[in-house]
N, C-alpha and C positions, 0 to 999 in steps of 0.2 A: 810443229810441236804444240799439242793441245793440252791445256791445263784443265784440272777438275774444278768445278764450281761447287762451293759449299755455302749454303744459305743459313744465316743466323736466324733464330726464331723471330727476332724483332723485325727483320726485313719481311719475313713471311706474313706476319700479322699486319704490318703497315701496308703491304701490297694488297692484301685482301680488303682492308678498309678502303683504300684508294679506289680499287676496282669496283667495290660496292657503291661508293659515292658517285663515281662516274656513271655507272649503270643507272642509278636512281635519278641523277640530274640530266643525263644526256642520252640515255638509252643503251640497250644491250649491244647494238652494233658498234657504237663508239667505245664501249668498254672492251669489246673483243679486239678492236683495232689497237687500242692502247696496250692490251696484254700481248698482242703480236709484236708491237713496237719494242716492248720490254724484252721479249724473247729474242728478237733480232740483236739487240744491244748485248745481251748475255752471250749469244753465239759469237759475236765479234770479240768480246772479252776472252772467251775460251781460246781463240786463235791468236789474239794480240793483247795480252794482259797489261802491257805497259802503255797502251794507247791513251789511258785516262790522264787527266791533269793531276799533278801532285798537289797535296794540301800544303799551304804555307805554314800551318800550325803544327800538323802532325806529319812527320817525314815518311811514315809507312803507309799513309792513307792516300788513296787516289779517288777521283770521281769522274764519271762520264754522264753526259746529259741524256736522260731518258726521253725528255720532252722539254719544252720551254719552261715548264713549271717544276719539273722533277729531275733530280739527279740520283744516280746510283753510286753509293760510297762503298769502297772495297779496299782490301789489301791483298798483296801477293806474298805467299809464303811457300817457298820451294816449288812444288808443282801444283799448288792449289790457289784458287782465287776465293777469298772469304768475302761474301757479300754482307756488308754490315747494315746498311740502311738505305 
């Protein structure tokens, strides 16, 4: 059972900034690898939306580690996964 992923504008703009920063600091190859890592995490979420850790503060919010320094925050609504930040 695959869910549909919906990206909030905030996520899109922050991801763009992070990828640009990584490219400027570490190079294009590292930035591309990081983007692939994010894509793999999102593919996993499509198939297993409840795999992420529940927030202690907000009951509908979950998170999954994208890397050691970055998390993807999302919520599940019906058949959609809303990527927040």
